[in-house]
All heavy atoms as a GROMACS GRO file, in nm:
protein
  587
    1MET      N    1  -2.065   0.768  -3.115
    1MET     CA    2  -2.054   0.809  -2.972
    1MET      C    3  -2.155   0.917  -2.942
    1MET      O    4  -2.177   1.004  -3.026
    1MET     CB    5  -1.914   0.860  -2.944
    1MET     CG    6  -1.807   0.753  -2.933
    1MET     SD    7  -1.659   0.810  -2.848
    1MET     CE    8  -1.586   0.913  -2.972
    2LYS      N    9  -2.202   0.918  -2.819
    2LYS     CA   10  -2.293   1.024  -2.776
    2LYS      C   11  -2.211   1.150  -2.752
    2LYS      O   12  -2.098   1.146  -2.706
    2LYS     CB   13  -2.359   0.987  -2.643
    2LYS     CG   14  -2.477   0.897  -2.658
    2LYS     CD   15  -2.541   0.884  -2.523
    2LYS     CE   16  -2.679   0.821  -2.533
    2LYS     NZ   17  -2.741   0.806  -2.403
    3ASN      N   18  -2.269   1.263  -2.783
    3ASN     CA   19  -2.203   1.391  -2.760
    3ASN      C   20  -2.218   1.433  -2.616
    3ASN      O   21  -2.324   1.412  -2.556
    3ASN     CB   22  -2.261   1.498  -2.851
    3ASN     CG   23  -2.219   1.478  -2.997
    3ASN    OD1   24  -2.113   1.422  -3.021
    3ASN    ND2   25  -2.303   1.519  -3.088
    4GLY      N   26  -2.115   1.493  -2.559
    4GLY     CA   27  -2.122   1.556  -2.426
    4GLY      C   28  -2.100   1.462  -2.309
    4GLY      O   29  -2.105   1.503  -2.194
    5ILE      N   30  -2.075   1.331  -2.332
    5ILE     CA   31  -2.058   1.241  -2.214
    5ILE      C   32  -1.913   1.196  -2.200
    5ILE      O   33  -1.876   1.134  -2.101
    5ILE     CB   34  -2.150   1.116  -2.224
    5ILE    CG1   35  -2.116   1.031  -2.346
    5ILE    CG2   36  -2.295   1.157  -2.224
    5ILE    CD1   37  -2.183   0.896  -2.341
    6HIS      N   38  -1.828   1.220  -2.298
    6HIS     CA   39  -1.690   1.174  -2.295
    6HIS      C   40  -1.598   1.293  -2.255
    6HIS      O   41  -1.620   1.405  -2.295
    6HIS     CB   42  -1.647   1.121  -2.431
    6HIS     CG   43  -1.729   1.002  -2.471
    6HIS    ND1   44  -1.709   0.879  -2.417
    6HIS    CD2   45  -1.831   0.990  -2.558
    6HIS    CE1   46  -1.796   0.794  -2.470
    6HIS    NE2   47  -1.872   0.858  -2.556
    7PRO      N   48  -1.490   1.261  -2.178
    7PRO     CA   49  -1.397   1.369  -2.141
    7PRO      C   50  -1.318   1.417  -2.262
    7PRO      O   51  -1.305   1.346  -2.361
    7PRO     CB   52  -1.304   1.301  -2.038
    7PRO     CG   53  -1.317   1.157  -2.066
    7PRO     CD   54  -1.454   1.133  -2.123
    8ASP      N   55  -1.264   1.540  -2.250
    8ASP     CA   56  -1.184   1.597  -2.354
    8ASP      C   57  -1.052   1.519  -2.371
    8ASP      O   58  -0.981   1.497  -2.268
    8ASP     CB   59  -1.151   1.744  -2.320
    8ASP     CG   60  -1.070   1.813  -2.426
    8ASP    OD1   61  -1.087   1.782  -2.543
    8ASP    OD2   62  -0.988   1.900  -2.387
    9TYR      N   63  -1.022   1.476  -2.490
    9TYR     CA   64  -0.902   1.395  -2.520
    9TYR      C   65  -0.808   1.482  -2.602
    9TYR      O   66  -0.842   1.515  -2.717
    9TYR     CB   67  -0.946   1.269  -2.593
    9TYR     CG   68  -0.845   1.160  -2.603
    9TYR    CD1   69  -0.789   1.104  -2.490
    9TYR    CD2   70  -0.808   1.110  -2.726
    9TYR    CE1   71  -0.700   1.000  -2.498
    9TYR    CE2   72  -0.717   1.006  -2.736
    9TYR     CZ   73  -0.665   0.951  -2.623
    9TYR     OH   74  -0.574   0.847  -2.632
   10HIS      N   75  -0.695   1.521  -2.549
   10HIS     CA   76  -0.609   1.621  -2.612
   10HIS      C   77  -0.458   1.584  -2.593
   10HIS      O   78  -0.426   1.489  -2.524
   10HIS     CB   79  -0.636   1.758  -2.552
   10HIS     CG   80  -0.632   1.752  -2.400
   10HIS    ND1   81  -0.747   1.729  -2.325
   10HIS    CD2   82  -0.532   1.762  -2.311
   10HIS    CE1   83  -0.714   1.723  -2.198
   10HIS    NE2   84  -0.584   1.745  -2.185
   11PHE      N   85  -0.369   1.661  -2.659
   11PHE     CA   86  -0.227   1.636  -2.650
   11PHE      C   87  -0.170   1.703  -2.525
   11PHE      O   88  -0.203   1.817  -2.493
   11PHE     CB   89  -0.153   1.691  -2.772
   11PHE     CG   90  -0.164   1.598  -2.891
   11PHE    CD1   91  -0.255   1.620  -2.989
   11PHE    CD2   92  -0.080   1.486  -2.900
   11PHE    CE1   93  -0.263   1.534  -3.099
   11PHE    CE2   94  -0.087   1.401  -3.006
   11PHE     CZ   95  -0.180   1.427  -3.106
   12ILE      N   96  -0.083   1.625  -2.451
   12ILE     CA   97  -0.006   1.680  -2.339
   12ILE      C   98   0.137   1.638  -2.359
   12ILE      O   99   0.167   1.549  -2.440
   12ILE     CB  100  -0.058   1.633  -2.204
   12ILE    CG1  101  -0.039   1.481  -2.187
   12ILE    CG2  102  -0.201   1.675  -2.179
   12ILE    CD1  103  -0.055   1.432  -2.041
   13THR      N  104   0.229   1.699  -2.285
   13THR     CA  105   0.370   1.659  -2.284
   13THR      C  106   0.400   1.593  -2.153
   13THR      O  107   0.365   1.641  -2.046
   13THR     CB  108   0.460   1.784  -2.300
   13THR    OG1  109   0.424   1.849  -2.422
   13THR    CG2  110   0.607   1.744  -2.304
   14VAL      N  111   0.463   1.475  -2.160
   14VAL     CA  112   0.505   1.403  -2.040
   14VAL      C  113   0.653   1.417  -2.022
   14VAL      O  114   0.728   1.386  -2.116
   14VAL     CB  115   0.464   1.252  -2.051
   14VAL    CG1  116   0.511   1.175  -1.928
   14VAL    CG2  117   0.314   1.238  -2.069
   15GLU      N  118   0.699   1.464  -1.906
   15GLU     CA  119   0.842   1.480  -1.878
   15GLU      C  120   0.884   1.373  -1.778
   15GLU      O  121   0.834   1.369  -1.667
   15GLU     CB  122   0.871   1.620  -1.825
   15GLU     CG  123   1.021   1.644  -1.808
   15GLU     CD  124   1.052   1.784  -1.768
   15GLU    OE1  125   0.964   1.873  -1.773
   15GLU    OE2  126   1.169   1.808  -1.732
   16MET      N  127   0.979   1.289  -1.820
   16MET     CA  128   1.031   1.182  -1.733
   16MET      C  129   1.127   1.239  -1.630
   16MET      O  130   1.166   1.356  -1.638
   16MET     CB  131   1.103   1.078  -1.817
   16MET     CG  132   1.022   1.028  -1.938
   16MET     SD  133   0.891   0.919  -1.888
   16MET     CE  134   0.974   0.762  -1.926
   17THR      N  135   1.171   1.155  -1.535
   17THR     CA  136   1.259   1.202  -1.429
   17THR      C  137   1.396   1.237  -1.482
   17THR      O  138   1.467   1.319  -1.422
   17THR     CB  139   1.274   1.095  -1.322
   17THR    OG1  140   1.320   0.974  -1.380
   17THR    CG2  141   1.144   1.072  -1.247
   18ASP      N  142   1.438   1.178  -1.594
   18ASP     CA  143   1.572   1.210  -1.650
   18ASP      C  144   1.564   1.332  -1.746
   18ASP      O  145   1.665   1.365  -1.804
   18ASP     CB  146   1.633   1.090  -1.719
   18ASP     CG  147   1.552   1.044  -1.840
   18ASP    OD1  148   1.444   1.102  -1.867
   18ASP    OD2  149   1.598   0.952  -1.911
   19GLY      N  150   1.449   1.394  -1.760
   19GLY     CA  151   1.439   1.514  -1.842
   19GLY      C  152   1.387   1.491  -1.984
   19GLY      O  153   1.357   1.586  -2.052
   20THR      N  154   1.376   1.365  -2.028
   20THR     CA  155   1.326   1.340  -2.161
   20THR      C  156   1.177   1.370  -2.164
   20THR      O  157   1.106   1.356  -2.065
   20THR     CB  158   1.351   1.193  -2.203
   20THR    OG1  159   1.289   1.106  -2.108
   20THR    CG2  160   1.499   1.162  -2.213
   21LYS      N  161   1.130   1.412  -2.280
   21LYS     CA  162   0.992   1.450  -2.294
   21LYS      C  163   0.930   1.381  -2.415
   21LYS      O  164   1.002   1.351  -2.512
   21LYS     CB  165   0.978   1.599  -2.318
   21LYS     CG  166   1.026   1.685  -2.203
   21LYS     CD  167   1.014   1.831  -2.233
   21LYS     CE  168   1.072   1.915  -2.120
   21LYS     NZ  169   1.059   2.059  -2.146
   22TYR      N  170   0.804   1.354  -2.409
   22TYR     CA  171   0.734   1.304  -2.529
   22TYR      C  172   0.587   1.350  -2.520
   22TYR      O  173   0.538   1.387  -2.415
   22TYR     CB  174   0.741   1.148  -2.536
   22TYR     CG  175   0.668   1.076  -2.428
   22TYR    CD1  176   0.536   1.035  -2.446
   22TYR    CD2  177   0.729   1.044  -2.309
   22TYR    CE1  178   0.468   0.965  -2.344
   22TYR    CE2  179   0.664   0.972  -2.213
   22TYR     CZ  180   0.535   0.933  -2.228
   22TYR     OH  181   0.472   0.864  -2.130
   23GLN      N  182   0.522   1.354  -2.637
   23GLN     CA  183   0.386   1.399  -2.645
   23GLN      C  184   0.295   1.277  -2.657
   23GLN      O  185   0.328   1.179  -2.725
   23GLN     CB  186   0.364   1.488  -2.764
   23GLN     CG  187   0.405   1.633  -2.735
   23GLN     CD  188   0.337   1.727  -2.829
   23GLN    OE1  189   0.315   1.691  -2.944
   23GLN    NE2  190   0.305   1.844  -2.784
   24THR      N  191   0.181   1.281  -2.592
   24THR     CA  192   0.083   1.178  -2.601
   24THR      C  193  -0.053   1.240  -2.584
   24THR      O  194  -0.066   1.360  -2.547
   24THR     CB  195   0.109   1.071  -2.491
   24THR    OG1  196   0.018   0.960  -2.512
   24THR    CG2  197   0.089   1.129  -2.352
   25ARG      N  198  -0.155   1.164  -2.610
   25ARG     CA  199  -0.290   1.213  -2.591
   25ARG      C  200  -0.344   1.162  -2.457
   25ARG      O  201  -0.312   1.049  -2.418
   25ARG     CB  202  -0.383   1.167  -2.706
   25ARG     CG  203  -0.339   1.233  -2.837
   25ARG     CD  204  -0.433   1.204  -2.945
   25ARG     NE  205  -0.558   1.269  -2.912
   25ARG     CZ  206  -0.665   1.270  -2.991
   25ARG    NH1  207  -0.659   1.213  -3.110
   25ARG    NH2  208  -0.775   1.326  -2.955
   26SER      N  209  -0.418   1.245  -2.388
   26SER     CA  210  -0.465   1.209  -2.254
   26SER      C  211  -0.589   1.292  -2.218
   26SER      O  212  -0.617   1.393  -2.282
   26SER     CB  213  -0.353   1.236  -2.154
   26SER     OG  214  -0.402   1.214  -2.022
   27THR      N  215  -0.657   1.249  -2.114
   27THR     CA  216  -0.769   1.328  -2.057
   27THR      C  217  -0.719   1.410  -1.939
   27THR      O  218  -0.795   1.488  -1.880
   27THR     CB  219  -0.881   1.236  -2.011
   27THR    OG1  220  -0.832   1.144  -1.913
   27THR    CG2  221  -0.941   1.162  -2.131
   28TRP      N  222  -0.589   1.396  -1.903
   28TRP     CA  223  -0.533   1.471  -1.791
   28TRP      C  224  -0.506   1.615  -1.832
   28TRP      O  225  -0.455   1.644  -1.939
   28TRP     CB  226  -0.398   1.406  -1.746
   28TRP     CG  227  -0.333   1.476  -1.632
   28TRP    CD1  228  -0.355   1.457  -1.500
   28TRP    CD2  229  -0.233   1.578  -1.640
   28TRP    NE1  230  -0.280   1.540  -1.426
   28TRP    CE2  231  -0.202   1.615  -1.509
   28TRP    CE3  232  -0.170   1.644  -1.745
   28TRP    CZ2  233  -0.108   1.713  -1.481
   28TRP    CZ3  234  -0.078   1.740  -1.715
   28TRP    CH2  235  -0.048   1.774  -1.584
   29GLY      N  236  -0.534   1.711  -1.742
   29GLY     CA  237  -0.500   1.852  -1.764
   29GLY      C  238  -0.570   1.915  -1.883
   29GLY      O  239  -0.682   1.876  -1.920
   30LYS      N  240  -0.504   2.018  -1.938
   30LYS     CA  241  -0.558   2.088  -2.053
   30LYS      C  242  -0.462   2.069  -2.171
   30LYS      O  243  -0.351   2.028  -2.154
   30LYS     CB  244  -0.570   2.236  -2.021
   30LYS     CG  245  -0.667   2.267  -1.905
   30LYS     CD  246  -0.674   2.416  -1.881
   30LYS     CE  247  -0.547   2.474  -1.839
   30LYS     NZ  248  -0.526   2.515  -1.708
   31GLU      N  249  -0.505   2.106  -2.288
   31GLU     CA  250  -0.423   2.100  -2.410
   31GLU      C  251  -0.292   2.173  -2.385
   31GLU      O  252  -0.290   2.288  -2.341
   31GLU     CB  253  -0.501   2.165  -2.526
   31GLU     CG  254  -0.424   2.166  -2.655
   31GLU     CD  255  -0.429   2.032  -2.730
   31GLU    OE1  256  -0.526   1.959  -2.715
   31GLU    OE2  257  -0.335   2.010  -2.805
   32GLY      N  258  -0.180   2.104  -2.411
   32GLY     CA  259  -0.048   2.165  -2.402
   32GLY      C  260   0.015   2.160  -2.261
   32GLY      O  261   0.128   2.205  -2.245
   33ASP      N  262  -0.056   2.110  -2.160
   33ASP     CA  263   0.004   2.100  -2.025
   33ASP      C  264   0.119   1.997  -2.024
   33ASP      O  265   0.128   1.911  -2.111
   33ASP     CB  266  -0.101   2.053  -1.924
   33ASP     CG  267  -0.196   2.166  -1.879
   33ASP    OD1  268  -0.170   2.282  -1.917
   33ASP    OD2  269  -0.293   2.136  -1.807
   34THR      N  270   0.208   2.012  -1.924
   34THR     CA  271   0.316   1.921  -1.906
   34THR      C  272   0.302   1.843  -1.777
   34THR      O  273   0.283   1.901  -1.671
   34THR     CB  274   0.452   1.997  -1.905
   34THR    OG1  275   0.468   2.070  -2.026
   34THR    CG2  276   0.569   1.901  -1.888
   35LEU      N  277   0.303   1.709  -1.788
   35LEU     CA  278   0.294   1.621  -1.674
   35LEU      C  279   0.434   1.581  -1.633
   35LEU      O  280   0.507   1.519  -1.707
   35LEU     CB  281   0.213   1.496  -1.711
   35LEU     CG  282   0.200   1.388  -1.604
   35LEU    CD1  283   0.125   1.438  -1.480
   35LEU    CD2  284   0.130   1.267  -1.663
   36HIS      N  285   0.477   1.620  -1.513
   36HIS     CA  286   0.611   1.588  -1.460
   36HIS      C  287   0.599   1.465  -1.376
   36HIS      O  288   0.528   1.464  -1.273
   36HIS     CB  289   0.666   1.705  -1.374
   36HIS     CG  290   0.676   1.830  -1.451
   36HIS    ND1  291   0.787   1.859  -1.533
   36HIS    CD2  292   0.598   1.940  -1.463
   36HIS    CE1  293   0.773   1.977  -1.587
   36HIS    NE2  294   0.656   2.030  -1.547
   37LEU      N  295   0.669   1.357  -1.412
   37LEU     CA  296   0.662   1.233  -1.338
   37LEU      C  297   0.765   1.228  -1.228
   37LEU      O  298   0.879   1.268  -1.246
   37LEU     CB  299   0.684   1.115  -1.434
   37LEU     CG  300   0.585   1.096  -1.547
   37LEU    CD1  301   0.618   0.978  -1.631
   37LEU    CD2  302   0.443   1.078  -1.490
   38ASP      N  303   0.723   1.180  -1.110
   38ASP     CA  304   0.814   1.159  -0.997
   38ASP      C  305   0.877   1.017  -1.007
   38ASP      O  306   0.991   0.998  -0.966
   38ASP     CB  307   0.739   1.170  -0.862
   38ASP     CG  308   0.695   1.312  -0.841
   38ASP    OD1  309   0.759   1.408  -0.889
   38ASP    OD2  310   0.594   1.331  -0.769
   39ILE      N  311   0.801   0.923  -1.057
   39ILE     CA  312   0.846   0.787  -1.068
   39ILE      C  313   0.812   0.742  -1.212
   39ILE      O  314   0.699   0.763  -1.261
   39ILE     CB  315   0.776   0.694  -0.971
   39ILE    CG1  316   0.809   0.738  -0.826
   39ILE    CG2  317   0.816   0.548  -0.991
   39ILE    CD1  318   0.730   0.662  -0.719
   40ASP      N  319   0.908   0.685  -1.279
   40ASP     CA  320   0.882   0.637  -1.415
   40ASP      C  321   0.965   0.512  -1.444
   40ASP      O  322   1.049   0.474  -1.364
   40ASP     CB  323   0.910   0.747  -1.517
   40ASP     CG  324   1.054   0.791  -1.523
   40ASP    OD1  325   1.143   0.710  -1.495
   40ASP    OD2  326   1.079   0.908  -1.555
   41PRO      N  327   0.943   0.445  -1.555
   41PRO     CA  328   1.015   0.322  -1.587
   41PRO      C  329   1.165   0.334  -1.597
   41PRO      O  330   1.237   0.235  -1.588
   41PRO     CB  331   0.954   0.278  -1.719
   41PRO     CG  332   0.821   0.340  -1.724
   41PRO     CD  333   0.835   0.471  -1.650
   42THR      N  334   1.216   0.455  -1.614
   42THR     CA  335   1.362   0.473  -1.628
   42THR      C  336   1.431   0.480  -1.491
   42THR      O  337   1.552   0.467  -1.483
   42THR     CB  338   1.399   0.598  -1.706
   42THR    OG1  339   1.348   0.714  -1.637
   42THR    CG2  340   1.341   0.592  -1.848
   43ALA      N  341   1.352   0.503  -1.382
   43ALA     CA  342   1.415   0.524  -1.252
   43ALA      C  343   1.365   0.428  -1.144
   43ALA      O  344   1.437   0.409  -1.047
   43ALA     CB  345   1.387   0.667  -1.205
   44HIS      N  346   1.250   0.374  -1.156
   44HIS     CA  347   1.192   0.292  -1.047
   44HIS      C  348   1.242   0.146  -1.052
   44HIS      O  349   1.250   0.087  -1.156
   44HIS     CB  350   1.038   0.290  -1.060
   44HIS     CG  351   0.974   0.242  -0.936
   44HIS    ND1  352   0.954   0.112  -0.908
   44HIS    CD2  353   0.922   0.314  -0.830
   44HIS    CE1  354   0.894   0.101  -0.790
   44HIS    NE2  355   0.875   0.220  -0.742
   45PRO      N  356   1.284   0.091  -0.938
   45PRO     CA  357   1.340  -0.045  -0.932
   45PRO      C  358   1.245  -0.152  -0.981
   45PRO      O  359   1.286  -0.257  -1.025
   45PRO     CB  360   1.375  -0.067  -0.786
   45PRO     CG  361   1.364   0.065  -0.719
   45PRO     CD  362   1.287   0.158  -0.807
   46ALA      N  363   1.114  -0.128  -0.976
   46ALA     CA  364   1.018  -0.227  -1.022
   46ALA      C  365   1.036  -0.251  -1.171
   46ALA      O  366   1.014  -0.363  -1.219
   46ALA     CB  367   0.877  -0.183  -0.991
   47TRP      N  368   1.075  -0.152  -1.248
   47TRP     CA  369   1.095  -0.166  -1.390
   47TRP      C  370   1.241  -0.189  -1.427
   47TRP      O  371   1.270  -0.253  -1.528
   47TRP     CB  372   1.045  -0.041  -1.466
   47TRP     CG  373   0.900  -0.028  -1.468
   47TRP    CD1  374   0.809  -0.104  -1.536
   47TRP    CD2  375   0.822   0.067  -1.399
   47TRP    NE1  376   0.683  -0.064  -1.519
   47TRP    CE2  377   0.685   0.042  -1.433
   47TRP    CE3  378   0.849   0.172  -1.314
   47TRP    CZ2  379   0.581   0.119  -1.382
   47TRP    CZ3  380   0.746   0.249  -1.263
   47TRP    CH2  381   0.612   0.222  -1.298
   48THR      N  382   1.335  -0.137  -1.348
   48THR     CA  383   1.475  -0.147  -1.387
   48THR      C  384   1.542  -0.270  -1.328
   48THR      O  385   1.658  -0.297  -1.361
   48THR     CB  386   1.554  -0.023  -1.338
   48THR    OG1  387   1.543  -0.013  -1.195
   48THR    CG2  388   1.498   0.106  -1.402
   49GLY      N  389   1.476  -0.345  -1.240
   49GLY     CA  390   1.536  -0.461  -1.178
   49GLY      C  391   1.640  -0.422  -1.076
   49GLY      O  392   1.742  -0.492  -1.063
   50GLY      N  393   1.618  -0.314  -1.005
   50GLY     CA  394   1.716  -0.265  -0.909
   50GLY      C  395   1.739  -0.363  -0.795
   50GLY      O  396   1.664  -0.459  -0.775
   51THR      N  397   1.843  -0.340  -0.722
   51THR     CA  398   1.877  -0.428  -0.612
   51THR      C  399   1.795  -0.394  -0.491
   51THR      O  400   1.775  -0.281  -0.457
   51THR     CB  401   2.027  -0.414  -0.575
   51THR    OG1  402   2.052  -0.281  -0.540
   51THR    CG2  403   2.115  -0.454  -0.693
   52GLY      N  404   1.743  -0.498  -0.428
   52GLY     CA  405   1.665  -0.483  -0.307
   52GLY      C  406   1.747  -0.530  -0.188
   52GLY      O  407   1.838  -0.609  -0.200
   53LYS      N  408   1.715  -0.482  -0.070
   53LYS     CA  409   1.788  -0.521   0.050
   53LYS      C  410   1.709  -0.633   0.117
   53LYS      O  411   1.588  -0.621   0.137
   53LYS     CB  412   1.803  -0.404   0.144
   53LYS     CG  413   1.894  -0.294   0.092
   53LYS     CD  414   1.913  -0.185   0.194
   53LYS     CE  415   2.007  -0.079   0.144
   53LYS     NZ  416   2.025   0.027   0.240
   54MET      N  417   1.777  -0.738   0.154
   54MET     CA  418   1.715  -0.849   0.227
   54MET      C  419   1.739  -0.821   0.376
   54MET      O  420   1.850  -0.791   0.418
   54MET     CB  421   1.782  -0.980   0.189
   54MET     CG  422   1.764  -1.020   0.044
   54MET     SD  423   1.603  -1.085   0.010
   54MET     CE  424   1.616  -1.244   0.086
   55LEU      N  425   1.632  -0.832   0.453
   55LEU     CA  426   1.643  -0.812   0.596
   55LEU      C  427   1.697  -0.940   0.659
   55LEU      O  428   1.661  -1.049   0.619
   55LEU     CB  429   1.507  -0.778   0.657
   55LEU     CG  430   1.448  -0.644   0.619
   55LEU    CD1  431   1.312  -0.630   0.680
   55LEU    CD2  432   1.540  -0.530   0.660
   56ASP      N  433   1.785  -0.924   0.754
   56ASP     CA  434   1.840  -1.041   0.825
   56ASP      C  435   1.748  -1.080   0.936
   56ASP      O  436   1.764  -1.040   1.053
   56ASP     CB  437   1.978  -1.004   0.880
   56ASP     CG  438   2.043  -1.122   0.950
   56ASP    OD1  439   2.002  -1.236   0.924
   56ASP    OD2  440   2.137  -1.099   1.031
   57ALA      N  441   1.646  -1.157   0.902
   57ALA     CA  442   1.546  -1.199   1.001
   57ALA      C  443   1.608  -1.292   1.102
   57ALA      O  444   1.567  -1.297   1.217
   57ALA     CB  445   1.428  -1.265   0.934
   58GLY      N  446   1.707  -1.373   1.061
   58GLY     CA  447   1.772  -1.464   1.155
   58GLY      C  448   1.834  -1.393   1.269
   58GLY      O  449   1.829  -1.438   1.387
   59GLY      N  450   1.896  -1.280   1.249
   59GLY     CA  451   1.959  -1.205   1.356
   59GLY      C  452   1.856  -1.150   1.454
   59GLY      O  453   1.878  -1.148   1.575
   60GLN      N  454   1.742  -1.107   1.400
   60GLN     CA  455   1.637  -1.056   1.486
   60GLN      C  456   1.573  -1.168   1.567
   60GLN      O  457   1.542  -1.150   1.686
   60GLN     CB  458   1.530  -0.987   1.401
   60GLN     CG  459   1.579  -0.861   1.334
   60GLN     CD  460   1.476  -0.802   1.240
   60GLN    OE1  461   1.370  -0.859   1.218
   60GLN    NE2  462   1.510  -0.687   1.188
   61VAL      N  463   1.553  -1.287   1.508
   61VAL     CA  464   1.497  -1.399   1.582
   61VAL      C  465   1.593  -1.443   1.690
   61VAL      O  466   1.554  -1.473   1.805
   61VAL     CB  467   1.465  -1.515   1.485
   61VAL    CG1  468   1.429  -1.640   1.559
   61VAL    CG2  469   1.354  -1.474   1.389
   62ALA      N  470   1.723  -1.451   1.660
   62ALA     CA  471   1.823  -1.492   1.759
   62ALA      C  472   1.826  -1.392   1.874
   62ALA      O  473   1.833  -1.434   1.993
   62ALA     CB  474   1.959  -1.501   1.693
   63ARG      N  475   1.817  -1.265   1.844
   63ARG     CA  476   1.817  -1.165   1.952
   63ARG      C  477   1.692  -1.180   2.040
   63ARG      O  478   1.697  -1.169   2.159
   63ARG     CB  479   1.826  -1.026   1.891
   63ARG     CG  480   1.844  -0.916   1.990
   63ARG     CD  481   1.874  -0.783   1.927
   63ARG     NE  482   1.788  -0.759   1.810
   63ARG     CZ  483   1.824  -0.700   1.700
   63ARG    NH1  484   1.948  -0.651   1.690
   63ARG    NH2  485   1.743  -0.680   1.602
   64PHE      N  486   1.576  -1.209   1.977
   64PHE     CA  487   1.453  -1.227   2.053
   64PHE      C  488   1.466  -1.349   2.145
   64PHE      O  489   1.429  -1.343   2.260
   64PHE     CB  490   1.334  -1.244   1.959
   64PHE     CG  491   1.202  -1.273   2.025
   64PHE    CD1  492   1.128  -1.167   2.074
   64PHE    CD2  493   1.159  -1.403   2.043
   64PHE    CE1  494   1.008  -1.192   2.140
   64PHE    CE2  495   1.041  -1.429   2.109
   64PHE     CZ  496   0.963  -1.323   2.157
   65ASN      N  497   1.513  -1.461   2.085
   65ASN     CA  498   1.528  -1.582   2.168
   65ASN      C  499   1.627  -1.562   2.281
   65ASN      O  500   1.611  -1.621   2.387
   65ASN     CB  501   1.573  -1.700   2.080
   65ASN     CG  502   1.458  -1.749   1.991
   65ASN    OD1  503   1.340  -1.728   2.023
   65ASN    ND2  504   1.492  -1.808   1.879
   66LYS      N  505   1.731  -1.486   2.259
   66LYS     CA  506   1.829  -1.461   2.366
   66LYS      C  507   1.763  -1.382   2.480
   66LYS      O  508   1.788  -1.410   2.596
   66LYS     CB  509   1.946  -1.380   2.306
   66LYS     CG  510   2.055  -1.352   2.405
   66LYS     CD  511   2.166  -1.274   2.342
   66LYS     CE  512   2.271  -1.230   2.445
   66LYS     NZ  513   2.375  -1.146   2.386
   67ARG      N  514   1.678  -1.285   2.446
   67ARG     CA  515   1.616  -1.205   2.549
   67ARG      C  516   1.500  -1.277   2.618
   67ARG      O  517   1.483  -1.265   2.738
   67ARG     CB  518   1.562  -1.076   2.488
   67ARG     CG  519   1.674  -0.979   2.448
   67ARG     CD  520   1.619  -0.855   2.383
   67ARG     NE  521   1.550  -0.774   2.482
   67ARG     CZ  522   1.477  -0.663   2.454
   67ARG    NH1  523   1.466  -0.623   2.329
   67ARG    NH2  524   1.422  -0.597   2.548
   68PHE      N  525   1.419  -1.350   2.541
   68PHE     CA  526   1.297  -1.406   2.595
   68PHE      C  527   1.291  -1.559   2.588
   68PHE      O  528   1.185  -1.617   2.601
   68PHE     CB  529   1.177  -1.350   2.522
   68PHE     CG  530   1.167  -1.200   2.529
   68PHE    CD1  531   1.198  -1.121   2.418
   68PHE    CD2  532   1.138  -1.132   2.647
   68PHE    CE1  533   1.190  -0.986   2.421
   68PHE    CE2  534   1.130  -0.994   2.653
   68PHE     CZ  535   1.158  -0.921   2.540
   69GLY      N  536   1.405  -1.624   2.566
   69GLY     CA  537   1.406  -1.768   2.550
   69GLY      C  538   1.363  -1.846   2.673
   69GLY      O  539   1.309  -1.956   2.662
   70GLY      N  540   1.381  -1.791   2.790
   70GLY     CA  541   1.347  -1.862   2.914
   70GLY      C  542   1.198  -1.855   2.948
   70GLY      O  543   1.152  -1.926   3.036
   71LEU      N  544   1.122  -1.771   2.882
   71LEU     CA  545   0.980  -1.756   2.913
   71LEU      C  546   0.901  -1.870   2.850
   71LEU      O  547   0.930  -1.914   2.740
   71LEU     CB  548   0.928  -1.624   2.862
   71LEU     CG  549   0.989  -1.499   2.922
   71LEU    CD1  550   0.931  -1.376   2.856
   71LEU    CD2  551   0.964  -1.493   3.070
   72SER      N  552   0.801  -1.918   2.923
   72SER     CA  553   0.714  -2.024   2.869
   72SER      C  554   0.572  -1.986   2.896
   72SER      O  555   0.540  -1.945   3.005
   72SER     CB  556   0.749  -2.157   2.934
   72SER     OG  557   0.661  -2.252   2.891
   73LEU      N  558   0.487  -1.998   2.795
   73LEU     CA  559   0.347  -1.966   2.814
   73LEU      C  560   0.263  -2.090   2.838
   73LEU      O  561   0.148  -2.080   2.875
   73LEU     CB  562   0.294  -1.892   2.692
   73LEU     CG  563   0.362  -1.762   2.662
   73LEU    CD1  564   0.310  -1.702   2.529
   73LEU    CD2  565   0.340  -1.665   2.774
   74GLY      N  566   0.319  -2.209   2.816
   74GLY     CA  567   0.244  -2.334   2.836
   74GLY      C  568   0.244  -2.381   2.980
   74GLY      O  569   0.315  -2.325   3.067
   75LYS      N  570   0.167  -2.489   3.006
   75LYS     CA  571   0.164  -2.550   3.141
   75LYS      C  572   0.293  -2.623   3.166
   75LYS      O  573   0.352  -2.684   3.079
   75LYS     CB  574   0.049  -2.644   3.156
   75LYS     CG  575  -0.087  -2.579   3.150
   75LYS     CD  576  -0.194  -2.685   3.168
   75LYS     CE  577  -0.331  -2.620   3.162
   75LYS     NZ  578  -0.438  -2.718   3.180
   76LYS      N  579   0.334  -2.624   3.293
   76LYS     CA  580   0.454  -2.699   3.332
   76LYS      C  581   0.417  -2.823   3.406
   76LYS      O  582   0.322  -2.837   3.469
   76LYS     CB  583   0.545  -2.612   3.419
   76LYS     CG  584   0.610  -2.505   3.340
   76LYS     CD  585   0.710  -2.431   3.428
   76LYS     CE  586   0.777  -2.325   3.345
   76LYS     NZ  587   0.876  -2.253   3.421
   0.00000   0.00000   0.00000
């Protein structure tokens, strides 16, 4: 490897949202810094398979048709 072109690769501590910590090597921050995560695999629904809310589009369409069902944009 060429000298002077690569970022510093050092140990940091990563703190998850539930308080658990682990050490890893990274180019983020300085040696010994702690990275506090706001979203991580223990809390985010994308990784945990959390429940999502389905929007009731049928109710919105019915309400729209009730209000504007009599309008026509085509030729009569």
